N, C-alpha and C positions, 0 to 999 in steps of 0.2 A: 130240780125246777125248786125256788124260792115260789110261797101261795103269792097267787095274785104277778108274780113276774111272767113277763109277755116274752113269747119262743118264736125264734128264728131258725127255718132252715136253708139251707144256702146251696145250690148245686154249682161246685164248680171251684177247686182251693189253686185260682190262679189268682193275679193280680185284681182283678175286681174283687173275687168272692173273697178275699182274705183280709182286703179293707174294707168290705161291708161288716165281715166278720168282726174284728177288730173293734170298728166304729160301735159298731149295735151293744158288743159286749162290755163296753166302757160307758156306755150308755145306758144300763143295767139291764138288759138284757140276756135271756139263756140262748145260745148260738151252738148250731150244728152244722160244721160243715163235711159235703162229702165231696169227694174226690175219687174219680173213676180208676186212673191210675193208682196200679199197685207202690207205689212210691210219692213221697210226694217233694215235688222239682218242678221245674220250670222246662221248656224246649228254648231254643234262641240261644243266640249270643250276646248282645249289649244293646245298651238303652241310652236315652238321653230323657232325662227330668227335666220339667220347666216347673214355673212354681206353682203352677194349680195341682199340680201331685205334691211338692214339696210341702205347700202349707199342709196335707192333709197329713204326710209325714211326721210333721213336727205335732202335729195334733193327739197323733197315735202315740208320740213317744217313741219314736222308732230314730228320732234323726242323728242322735250320736253313731246309732250302729252302721246307717248308710252313709256317714259322713265317712268312717272308718275304712271303706277301700271303692272310694268314688273321685271323681275331680271335678271341676270348672275349666276346661282349657281355657286358654287367653283370648283365642277368638274361634269366628267361623266361617272357613275360609275357602272360596270356589274361585276353580282355575277351570279353563277351557284350551285343552291343549297344553296343559300344563303353564298357563301363560293366567296370573293371578284377575281375575274378574273383581273383587272383592273380599276384605277381610274386615267381618263384622266382632266388634268387640261386647257386642251385645248388652253396652253398659245400662244399666240398671235394670237389665232380667236375671232375675235368679236362673241358675242352670245346673244341671247334674250329671255328666257320664259315669256309667258302670255297667257289670254285667245286669246281664236278668236273674244269675243268679243270685247274684248278691241284694237284689232285688226281695225276689221272693224269699229268702231265708227272713231280710227282714222285715217282710209282712205275717210271717207265719211265726217269727217268733211276737210280734206286737198281739196277733192274732190270740196265741195262746197263753201270751201274759196278761191278757185284760180277762182271761178265766174260758173263750169262746172252745168248743170239740172240734177236732179237726181229723176226720177220718177217710183215710187212704182205702182204696180197692171198694168203694161203696160208689154204686151208678146211679143214679137218678133216671127215669124213663120215662113219666109224668108229673104233671101237677094240676090242679083245679083251682079257676079263682076260687071257690070255696076255701080253700087252702089245704088241702089232702096233696102231699106228694107221696109216688110210688117208685120204690126202688127195683132193682133189676132182679131181687131175689125172692121177691114176691111180699115182700113186706112192707109198709105205707104208716107214715104216719100225720097228726094232724099239726099244722103252724098260726101262729098269727101273725106269721108274714113269711114268703118264699120268694128268696132272692135266685134267678135265673143266671149263673155267672159264667155257667158252661160251655163258652166257643163259639166260634161262628154256627157250627153243627149243632145249637143249641136244643137237648131235648125236651126241655122244657118249653122254652119256643115253638116249638114243635110240633107238640103234644097239645097247646090249645090254638094250632094253626091259624097263626097270625100272620096277616099277609103281610108277606115282603117282596122287593125288591131288591137285585143283588145288578151292579155296575161294573163290568169292568174294564179294564185299562190293557194296555200293550204289551206292556211291560212288566216286570217281576224282578225280584232279586232274589240272590242266595248270600245267607248268612254264614260268619263265621269268627270267632274267638282265637287267635292265634298270641302268640310271645310278642311285645312290643318291636326287639329289634332295635331299637333306637340309634343306638352307632353305628349298626352296619349303615340305616338309614342315612345317617348324617356325614357318611362317608361318601355316598353319592349325592348327597343332594346338602354341603355344608351349611348355606345359607339359609334354609330351611326350618321353621318353626314347627318341629314335631311334634310338640305338645296341642296343636291346631288341632281342631276337627277341618278338614281338608275332604270337600267334594270335587274329585277328580271327574269331568266330563269330556266323552271324547263323542261328537255325532258326526262327523265325516272320517273316512269312508263308509263307519258304522257306527254305529250307537251305543257306544259301554260306557260305563261309568262305574266309579270306584268310591264309595264313602269311607272314611279311615277317621276313627274315632278312638281316641285314645281311653278306656273304660277306666284304668288305673295307673300305676307307675309301670307295673308288668303284662300285664295285658291290653290286647286291642281289639278293639272292635270291627271288622270290615265288612260291606256289604256290595257285592258285586251286582248290577245292573244290566241288565241286556233284553231286547225284545224276545219275546215270547216265540216268534215265530224265526230268531235265530238259534239255529240247534246247537251250533258251536258254542254260542254265548251264552247261552245258556245252559251248557251242559255241566251234569256233575260225575264224577268230579271235576273240576275245572280245566278247560284244557289252557295249562301253563303254558307254553308256546304263542297262545293266541295275547292271553292278559300280560306277559309281559312283553307283548311285541308291543303293544298299546303304552302302558302302563310303566316302563325300565326302571324308573324309578323306586317302584313298590316289589321288584325282582322279591326281595330278602321274605316278607312279608306274603307274598301271592304262593310263595315255595310252600310254605309252611300252609298254607288254606287249600294246595292242592292236593296236601298227604291228611286234610280234614274232614270227615266226613259231615256233608251239606244234601239239601234241599231248596231244588228252585221252588219260590210261592211267588204264582202272580198277582198282581193288585186287584184287588174289591175294596166295595164301599157296598156296603148293606143297607136298608134301607126300611123302618119296621113302620107298619101303621101306626100302631099304638106301644108302648115301653111297657104300660099297666095292665092289670085283666086281673079284677076283682083283690085279691089279697098277694097277688104277683106281683115282681118290678122284675125287670130284665135290663142288664147290665152289660157292660164290656164288648166283647164282640158278638156274643150273643142280641145285642140291642144295635150297636152302630159299629160297625168292623169298620175300618177304612183305610186307604190309601198312607201310607208311613211319611210322607212330603214332609209335614207337620212336626212329625214325631210325637203324635200327640192320642196314637190309639191307647196304651197305657195312661195316660195323662189324663183322658177323659173319662177313663172306668174309673177314676180313683175316685175322681173329685164327682162325679155321680152317684159312684158308691157311700159316698161320707154326707153326701148331702140328701141322698136316701136316706141312710141311718137318723138324721135329724129330722126328716120332715115323718117318717113312721113314729118316734119317740115322741115327737109332739101333740101325733094325732090320738082322741080321747076312744074312750071303748066305743066300737062302732063306728068312726069315721075313715078307720084306714084307708077301703078303697078310695074314699075323696080324696083323703090327703094325697093318694100318691097318686092320682088324675091331674090335683095341682102341683104336686112337685116338676113331674113332666112337664106341664105346662112353663112350667119358669125354670130350669135349669137343661131343656132339650135345644133350644136356639141356638146357645153357643157349641153344644156338639155337634147339631144340623149345620151350623156355620162355617166349622172344623173340617168337619166331611167332605164337604161342597170344595172348599178353599185345596182340602188336600188332593181331591178329584181332578181339583182344573190344572193343578201342578204337575199330576202325574200324566193327563193326557197332553199337555203342551209342553211338557221338558224346561219351563219358563225357570225354574230353578239352575238350572245353565247358567245364566246370566250373571249370578251372583243379587246381593243386595237384598233380600227376599225379606227379612226380617224386622219389617217394620210395618206399622200402620195395622189393617186387620188382620195380617197376615201373622200378630202377635195375639190378638184378642185372646185367645185361650190359655197362652204360655204365662200371661200376666193376671189370668184372672185369680182370685182370691175364694174358691169355694168355705169355705171359715169364716168369713167377714158376714156378720147380720147385716150388715147393710149395703151386699153385694149388689144388689139388684138398685137402688138407688143412685151408688157411684156409679152404675155401666147404664145405665140410662139416660145417663145428661150426653 
């Protein structure tokens, strides 16, 4: 560490932690990231990124890597009982679909290229507002800034005793990454644009949904939604006969999903009393887990990681706790509103009607966390 260089310790090597690491390192900090898993990888299948996170990727120098294996679908299409309700081309909104592993590799490369140290098999068990972080092996370290980006079961957060509330929805999803099989799907429905994101809904006689999201030219991300109370709909491995009986046009990719390991995740929203405590800031699912309706879990994690790095870097000696409090005051409302809207969509299933990517629902998608005048712009 260079003389006078400030040091950050980050718990969690996921999207939030790696974004914070890359940003802080580019801004002159020495940074060490701790990932408790033995391998540096991410769970899950596919993901959608919007302008807020793509602007951050730009600043981190990862755009070329990200674009190399991702795509922007022609439209977001919503169907009810296979009848098209809307086809939203999302004109003027920047967005990209890709696999979670590709995003993770893009961010990992950006963090290491910026000079951050990323350590696998290193588990954080606690942290103090004064800036001490402790590990499962009994070691500890001092830092000018500690970032808790260690997921919904955050050890950093829980060690602080932060008051929180969790709100659950009755639905949940199982995610799969499977081959595109575009030619086979076109044989079943020749008129369908199989490069679109297609949100297939069925509410009667039972609630089942398939979100079809092309991630690149070879891979397809599909998310199968059902109520948690539906034992057959939420079963993993999936009940192939059930799903193909409701969505016969997806039979080729559902057959692949039936052979792919998966886990059913119930929708939940986590709200904390505070994201900051002394020299500690919480970001990502550790601070603001949300239902996936607006596809903003990763997006808000990345935008908050970037703005946190900016706020911490701008703070003078002894000013960091106050700077983190001000950062939360300015940035949290955008995430709070995304959480509320995502929870509402999950509770009401209003997305089944289509036409949702307008007005307040795209506030976060259109947000630019790297714009120094963003608060004046969004206050108008």
